[in-house]
VEXVEX-877890 format. One record per residue (C-alpha): residue number from 0; residue in one letter; x, y, z. Coordinates in Angstrom, 2 decimals. Layout:
% residues N
+-----+------+---------+---------+---------+
!  nr ! rest !       u !       v !       w !
+-----+------+---------+---------+---------+
! NUM !    A !       X !       Y !       Z !
...
+-----+------+---------+---------+---------+
This chain:
% residues 259
+-----+------+---------+---------+---------+
!  nr ! rest !       u !       v !       w !
+-----+------+---------+---------+---------+
!   0 !    X !  -69.75 !   33.88 !    5.21 !
!   1 !    X !  -66.11 !   32.87 !    5.35 !
!   2 !    X !  -63.49 !   33.24 !    2.71 !
!   3 !    X !  -60.29 !   31.46 !    1.45 !
!   4 !    X !  -57.68 !   34.17 !    0.57 !
!   5 !    X !  -55.00 !   32.98 !   -2.03 !
!   6 !    X !  -52.06 !   35.16 !   -2.88 !
!   7 !    X !  -50.32 !   34.75 !   -6.23 !
!   8 !    X !  -53.62 !   33.41 !   -7.60 !
!   9 !    X !  -53.32 !   34.41 !  -11.27 !
!  10 !    X !  -51.46 !   31.29 !  -12.32 !
!  11 !    X !  -49.58 !   28.17 !  -11.17 !
!  12 !    X !  -50.04 !   26.63 !   -7.83 !
!  13 !    X !  -52.23 !   29.62 !   -6.71 !
!  14 !    X !  -54.65 !   29.24 !   -9.56 !
!  15 !    X !  -54.73 !   25.38 !   -8.96 !
!  16 !    X !  -55.76 !   25.96 !   -5.38 !
!  17 !    X !  -58.39 !   28.32 !   -6.51 !
!  18 !    X !  -59.92 !   25.91 !   -8.89 !
!  19 !    X !  -59.78 !   23.06 !   -6.63 !
!  20 !    X !  -61.13 !   24.87 !   -3.54 !
!  21 !    X !  -63.85 !   26.55 !   -5.75 !
!  22 !    X !  -64.99 !   23.00 !   -6.80 !
!  23 !    X !  -65.23 !   22.14 !   -3.11 !
!  24 !    X !  -67.49 !   25.12 !   -2.33 !
!  25 !    X !  -65.00 !   27.72 !   -0.90 !
!  26 !    X !  -65.82 !   31.29 !   -1.41 !
!  27 !    X !  -62.64 !   33.08 !   -2.54 !
!  28 !    X !  -60.53 !   36.22 !   -2.38 !
!  29 !    X !  -57.79 !   36.05 !   -5.11 !
!  30 !    X !  -54.79 !   38.31 !   -4.87 !
!  31 !    X !  -52.08 !   39.02 !   -7.50 !
!  32 !    X !  -50.81 !   41.89 !   -9.65 !
!  33 !    X !  -52.82 !   41.09 !  -12.80 !
!  34 !    X !  -56.36 !   42.32 !  -12.47 !
!  35 !    X !  -57.25 !   41.11 !  -16.03 !
!  36 !    X !  -56.38 !   37.41 !  -15.16 !
!  37 !    X !  -57.94 !   37.52 !  -11.70 !
!  38 !    X !  -61.26 !   39.04 !  -13.03 !
!  39 !    X !  -61.42 !   36.34 !  -15.77 !
!  40 !    X !  -60.76 !   33.55 !  -13.22 !
!  41 !    X !  -63.29 !   34.91 !  -10.74 !
!  42 !    X !  -65.90 !   35.10 !  -13.36 !
!  43 !    X !  -65.23 !   31.60 !  -14.45 !
!  44 !    X !  -65.31 !   30.15 !  -10.97 !
!  45 !    X !  -68.50 !   31.91 !  -10.02 !
!  46 !    X !  -70.20 !   30.58 !  -13.18 !
!  47 !    X !  -68.97 !   27.04 !  -12.74 !
!  48 !    X !  -69.38 !   26.54 !   -9.08 !
!  49 !    X !  -71.93 !   29.01 !   -7.79 !
!  50 !    X !  -69.51 !   30.53 !   -5.31 !
!  51 !    X !  -68.58 !   34.08 !   -4.43 !
!  52 !    X !  -65.23 !   35.00 !   -5.92 !
!  53 !    X !  -63.48 !   38.44 !   -5.38 !
!  54 !    X !  -60.19 !   39.70 !   -6.40 !
!  55 !    X !  -57.76 !   42.38 !   -5.28 !
!  56 !    X !  -55.07 !   43.56 !   -7.59 !
!  57 !    X !  -51.92 !   44.25 !   -5.40 !
!  58 !    X !  -48.07 !   43.79 !   -5.61 !
!  59 !    X !  -47.29 !   42.25 !   -2.32 !
!  60 !    X !  -43.55 !   42.92 !   -2.82 !
!  61 !    X !  -44.06 !   46.55 !   -2.11 !
!  62 !    X !  -43.64 !   47.95 !    1.59 !
!  63 !    X !  -46.69 !   47.67 !    3.83 !
!  64 !    X !  -48.63 !   45.69 !    1.00 !
!  65 !    X !  -49.59 !   43.15 !    3.73 !
!  66 !    X !  -51.32 !   45.85 !    5.75 !
!  67 !    X !  -53.05 !   47.24 !    2.66 !
!  68 !    X !  -54.46 !   43.83 !    1.88 !
!  69 !    X !  -55.69 !   43.17 !    5.34 !
!  70 !    X !  -57.34 !   46.61 !    5.58 !
!  71 !    X !  -58.99 !   45.93 !    2.24 !
!  72 !    X !  -60.63 !   42.69 !    3.41 !
!  73 !    X !  -61.63 !   44.28 !    6.62 !
!  74 !    X !  -63.27 !   47.16 !    4.78 !
!  75 !    X !  -65.20 !   44.75 !    2.69 !
!  76 !    X !  -66.14 !   42.76 !    5.69 !
!  77 !    X !  -64.63 !   39.50 !    4.36 !
!  78 !    X !  -63.98 !   36.88 !    7.08 !
!  79 !    X !  -60.84 !   35.17 !    6.17 !
!  80 !    X !  -60.76 !   31.63 !    7.67 !
!  81 !    X !  -58.12 !   30.09 !    5.30 !
!  82 !    X !  -55.09 !   31.93 !    4.08 !
!  83 !    X !  -52.80 !   30.55 !    1.40 !
!  84 !    X !  -49.52 !   32.44 !    1.15 !
!  85 !    X !  -48.40 !   31.37 !   -2.29 !
!  86 !    X !  -47.00 !   34.50 !   -4.02 !
!  87 !    X !  -43.27 !   34.37 !   -4.49 !
!  88 !    X !  -40.53 !   34.42 !   -6.94 !
!  89 !    X !  -36.93 !   33.26 !   -7.35 !
!  90 !    X !  -33.65 !   34.10 !   -9.04 !
!  91 !    X !  -30.59 !   32.32 !  -10.28 !
!  92 !    X !  -27.17 !   33.51 !  -10.80 !
!  93 !    X !  -24.00 !   34.58 !   -9.11 !
!  94 !    X !  -25.23 !   36.67 !   -6.02 !
!  95 !    X !  -22.39 !   39.24 !   -6.37 !
!  96 !    X !  -23.56 !   40.32 !   -9.81 !
!  97 !    X !  -27.31 !   39.82 !   -9.44 !
!  98 !    X !  -29.22 !   43.21 !   -9.28 !
!  99 !    X !  -29.57 !   43.69 !   -5.47 !
! 100 !    X !  -32.84 !   45.54 !   -5.61 !
! 101 !    X !  -34.54 !   42.39 !   -7.22 !
! 102 !    X !  -33.02 !   40.14 !   -4.48 !
! 103 !    X !  -34.37 !   42.48 !   -1.82 !
! 104 !    X !  -37.75 !   42.56 !   -3.51 !
! 105 !    X !  -37.70 !   38.77 !   -3.40 !
! 106 !    X !  -37.09 !   38.85 !    0.41 !
! 107 !    X !  -39.99 !   41.30 !    0.86 !
! 108 !    X !  -42.36 !   39.03 !   -1.04 !
! 109 !    X !  -41.14 !   35.64 !    0.07 !
! 110 !    X !  -40.67 !   36.54 !    3.59 !
! 111 !    X !  -41.85 !   39.89 !    4.79 !
! 112 !    X !  -45.33 !   39.70 !    3.08 !
! 113 !    X !  -45.95 !   36.09 !    4.27 !
! 114 !    X !  -44.98 !   36.90 !    7.83 !
! 115 !    X !  -47.10 !   40.13 !    7.86 !
! 116 !    X !  -50.23 !   38.33 !    6.39 !
! 117 !    X !  -49.82 !   35.50 !    8.78 !
! 118 !    X !  -49.63 !   37.78 !   11.81 !
! 119 !    X !  -52.51 !   39.96 !   10.82 !
! 120 !    X !  -54.91 !   37.13 !   10.02 !
! 121 !    X !  -53.83 !   35.15 !   12.87 !
! 122 !    X !  -55.31 !   37.64 !   15.32 !
! 123 !    X !  -58.68 !   37.13 !   13.84 !
! 124 !    X !  -58.32 !   33.38 !   13.72 !
! 125 !    X !  -57.38 !   33.29 !   17.49 !
! 126 !    X !  -60.50 !   35.17 !   18.32 !
! 127 !    X !  -62.55 !   32.56 !   16.55 !
! 128 !    X !  -60.27 !   29.75 !   17.83 !
! 129 !    X !  -60.18 !   28.21 !   14.29 !
! 130 !    X !  -58.65 !   28.92 !   10.88 !
! 131 !    X !  -56.06 !   27.50 !    8.47 !
! 132 !    X !  -52.79 !   28.95 !    7.02 !
! 133 !    X !  -50.81 !   27.37 !    4.29 !
! 134 !    X !  -47.34 !   28.74 !    3.48 !
! 135 !    X !  -45.78 !   27.62 !    0.15 !
! 136 !    X !  -42.27 !   26.96 !    0.78 !
! 137 !    X !  -39.77 !   24.84 !   -1.32 !
! 138 !    X !  -37.71 !   21.75 !   -1.28 !
! 139 !    X !  -34.83 !   24.23 !   -2.20 !
! 140 !    X !  -35.01 !   25.39 !    1.46 !
! 141 !    X !  -33.61 !   22.14 !    2.95 !
! 142 !    X !  -30.00 !   23.08 !    1.92 !
! 143 !    X !  -27.76 !   25.91 !    0.77 !
! 144 !    X !  -28.20 !   26.31 !   -3.04 !
! 145 !    X !  -25.20 !   28.15 !   -4.63 !
! 146 !    X !  -26.35 !   30.44 !   -7.53 !
! 147 !    X !  -29.89 !   30.38 !   -5.96 !
! 148 !    X !  -28.61 !   31.64 !   -2.75 !
! 149 !    X !  -31.29 !   34.20 !   -1.79 !
! 150 !    X !  -34.31 !   32.16 !   -2.99 !
! 151 !    X !  -33.17 !   29.06 !   -1.15 !
! 152 !    X !  -32.54 !   31.07 !    2.05 !
! 153 !    X !  -36.00 !   32.68 !    1.82 !
! 154 !    X !  -37.53 !   29.27 !    1.75 !
! 155 !    X !  -35.50 !   27.90 !    4.59 !
! 156 !    X !  -36.89 !   30.72 !    6.66 !
! 157 !    X !  -40.59 !   30.05 !    5.46 !
! 158 !    X !  -40.41 !   26.42 !    6.50 !
! 159 !    X !  -38.73 !   27.06 !    9.83 !
! 160 !    X !  -41.00 !   29.94 !   10.61 !
! 161 !    X !  -44.21 !   27.96 !    9.61 !
! 162 !    X !  -43.35 !   24.89 !   11.62 !
! 163 !    X !  -42.81 !   27.11 !   14.69 !
! 164 !    X !  -46.04 !   29.13 !   14.58 !
! 165 !    X !  -47.90 !   25.86 !   13.74 !
! 166 !    X !  -47.00 !   24.62 !   17.25 !
! 167 !    X !  -47.65 !   27.92 !   18.92 !
! 168 !    X !  -51.15 !   28.05 !   17.55 !
! 169 !    X !  -52.16 !   24.37 !   17.86 !
! 170 !    X !  -53.91 !   24.92 !   21.17 !
! 171 !    X !  -56.13 !   27.52 !   19.51 !
! 172 !    X !  -57.46 !   25.08 !   16.92 !
! 173 !    X !  -55.61 !   26.70 !   14.03 !
! 174 !    X !  -53.87 !   24.52 !   11.37 !
! 175 !    X !  -50.73 !   25.92 !    9.88 !
! 176 !    X !  -48.81 !   24.06 !    7.20 !
! 177 !    X !  -45.53 !   24.54 !    5.26 !
! 178 !    X !  -45.79 !   23.01 !    1.81 !
! 179 !    X !  -42.42 !   22.17 !    0.07 !
! 180 !    X !  -42.74 !   21.44 !   -3.64 !
! 181 !    X !  -39.78 !   20.77 !   -5.82 !
! 182 !    X !  -39.69 !   21.66 !   -9.60 !
! 183 !    X !  -43.23 !   22.17 !  -10.74 !
! 184 !    X !  -44.90 !   22.61 !  -14.03 !
! 185 !    X !  -45.77 !   26.36 !  -13.66 !
! 186 !    X !  -44.59 !   29.77 !  -14.90 !
! 187 !    X !  -42.26 !   30.03 !  -11.91 !
! 188 !    X !  -38.99 !   30.01 !  -13.86 !
! 189 !    X !  -40.14 !   32.41 !  -16.62 !
! 190 !    X !  -41.50 !   34.95 !  -14.06 !
! 191 !    X !  -38.37 !   34.59 !  -12.01 !
! 192 !    X !  -36.18 !   35.50 !  -15.04 !
! 193 !    X !  -34.48 !   32.05 !  -15.03 !
! 194 !    X !  -33.69 !   31.11 !  -18.62 !
! 195 !    X !  -32.97 !   27.48 !  -18.09 !
! 196 !    X !  -35.40 !   25.78 !  -15.72 !
! 197 !    X !  -34.19 !   23.16 !  -13.30 !
! 198 !    X !  -36.41 !   20.31 !  -14.17 !
! 199 !    X !  -36.38 !   16.46 !  -14.07 !
! 200 !    X !  -38.35 !   13.56 !  -15.19 !
! 201 !    X !  -41.44 !   13.09 !  -13.06 !
! 202 !    X !  -41.84 !   16.94 !  -12.55 !
! 203 !    X !  -45.04 !   17.49 !  -10.62 !
! 204 !    X !  -48.07 !   19.47 !  -11.73 !
! 205 !    X !  -49.54 !   22.31 !   -9.69 !
! 206 !    X !  -52.57 !   20.03 !   -9.10 !
! 207 !    X !  -50.38 !   17.53 !   -7.60 !
! 208 !    X !  -49.09 !   20.11 !   -5.00 !
! 209 !    X !  -52.61 !   21.01 !   -4.15 !
! 210 !    X !  -53.65 !   17.41 !   -3.70 !
! 211 !    X !  -50.54 !   16.81 !   -1.33 !
! 212 !    X !  -51.44 !   19.94 !    0.60 !
! 213 !    X !  -55.06 !   19.03 !    1.26 !
! 214 !    X !  -54.16 !   15.46 !    2.34 !
! 215 !    X !  -51.54 !   16.88 !    4.72 !
! 216 !    X !  -54.08 !   19.36 !    6.37 !
! 217 !    X !  -56.35 !   16.52 !    6.97 !
! 218 !    X !  -53.56 !   14.66 !    8.81 !
! 219 !    X !  -52.74 !   17.61 !   10.98 !
! 220 !    X !  -49.16 !   17.93 !    9.85 !
! 221 !    X !  -47.00 !   21.03 !   10.21 !
! 222 !    X !  -44.74 !   20.39 !    7.10 !
! 223 !    X !  -45.10 !   18.32 !    3.95 !
! 224 !    X !  -42.85 !   17.63 !    0.98 !
! 225 !    X !  -44.60 !   17.32 !   -2.26 !
! 226 !    X !  -43.49 !   14.49 !   -4.48 !
! 227 !    X !  -41.53 !   11.23 !   -3.72 !
! 228 !    X !  -38.42 !   12.42 !   -5.44 !
! 229 !    X !  -38.24 !   15.63 !   -3.57 !
! 230 !    X !  -38.86 !   13.70 !   -0.30 !
! 231 !    X !  -36.02 !   11.38 !   -1.15 !
! 232 !    X !  -33.60 !   14.17 !   -1.82 !
! 233 !    X !  -34.69 !   16.08 !    1.31 !
! 234 !    X !  -34.08 !   13.00 !    3.42 !
! 235 !    X !  -30.57 !   12.36 !    1.90 !
! 236 !    X !  -29.34 !   15.72 !    2.66 !
! 237 !    X !  -29.93 !   15.37 !    6.30 !
! 238 !    X !  -26.99 !   13.01 !    6.36 !
! 239 !    X !  -24.73 !   15.27 !    4.40 !
! 240 !    X !  -22.65 !   18.40 !    5.59 !
! 241 !    X !  -23.69 !   21.63 !    3.97 !
! 242 !    X !  -20.19 !   22.27 !    2.70 !
! 243 !    X !  -20.48 !   19.08 !    0.56 !
! 244 !    X !  -24.05 !   19.88 !   -0.74 !
! 245 !    X !  -22.83 !   23.34 !   -1.72 !
! 246 !    X !  -19.88 !   21.89 !   -3.72 !
! 247 !    X !  -21.99 !   19.27 !   -5.42 !
! 248 !    X !  -24.64 !   21.90 !   -6.47 !
! 249 !    X !  -22.16 !   24.39 !   -7.66 !
! 250 !    X !  -20.59 !   22.06 !  -10.07 !
! 251 !    X !  -23.60 !   22.02 !  -12.33 !
! 252 !    X !  -24.14 !   25.84 !  -12.29 !
! 253 !    X !  -20.71 !   27.50 !  -11.87 !
! 254 !    X !  -19.79 !   27.21 !  -15.55 !
! 255 !    X !  -23.02 !   28.83 !  -16.43 !
! 256 !    X !  -22.74 !   31.91 !  -14.23 !
! 257 !    X !  -18.94 !   32.37 !  -13.54 !
! 258 !    X !  -16.44 !   32.70 !  -16.37 !
+-----+------+---------+---------+---------+
């Protein structure tokens, strides 16, 4: 029996993936910090779709959490054929005055845990010469974003890293995809402590992001931008110098965060 492992599965895009893949018959391992939410979701999905749904309560922002998760799935003899690295959070504000421990925690979760889990489960996937990894990045990673500096930089890393290992593992029959959503109707902003969400007309739902992901996997792509508006913006910034982009972005946020 093979399983799909989803991190950050207690809400938002992670929960949307769990619901959609359960409806498609995937057996699931759901990971997040909230055992209560995960237990309820697993119970619901098992009842509705007659699948096996397990959960592991774990804070992936803590050091060596990736190894702990891998060891738990190994101990339970759970064969992970599909890994969705969705867990992550952001921050907004003047970097010089933001709490540095929170910024470093973000780097551990958005980058270190994702890299660690990708590496650990890739070994097994290569042995089988099959498997799928989806890394949730962000449209914010296509340019520097003043007052969201650390978050945007972590997502730039995720996209670049994912595209590179996608090509490395193509000969082994492993599909690896970076998904780059823009502003999405989830709990992301509240969970990240951002008091005023960056939203716009036509904001996507988590279900939209899942649908975009599954279509891109069928097409064998290494990167997909979710939403036409996000694609248009990402395409436009290719023709603009980063210095200009930074100035434009900072105009809307400087007065909020620098007095």
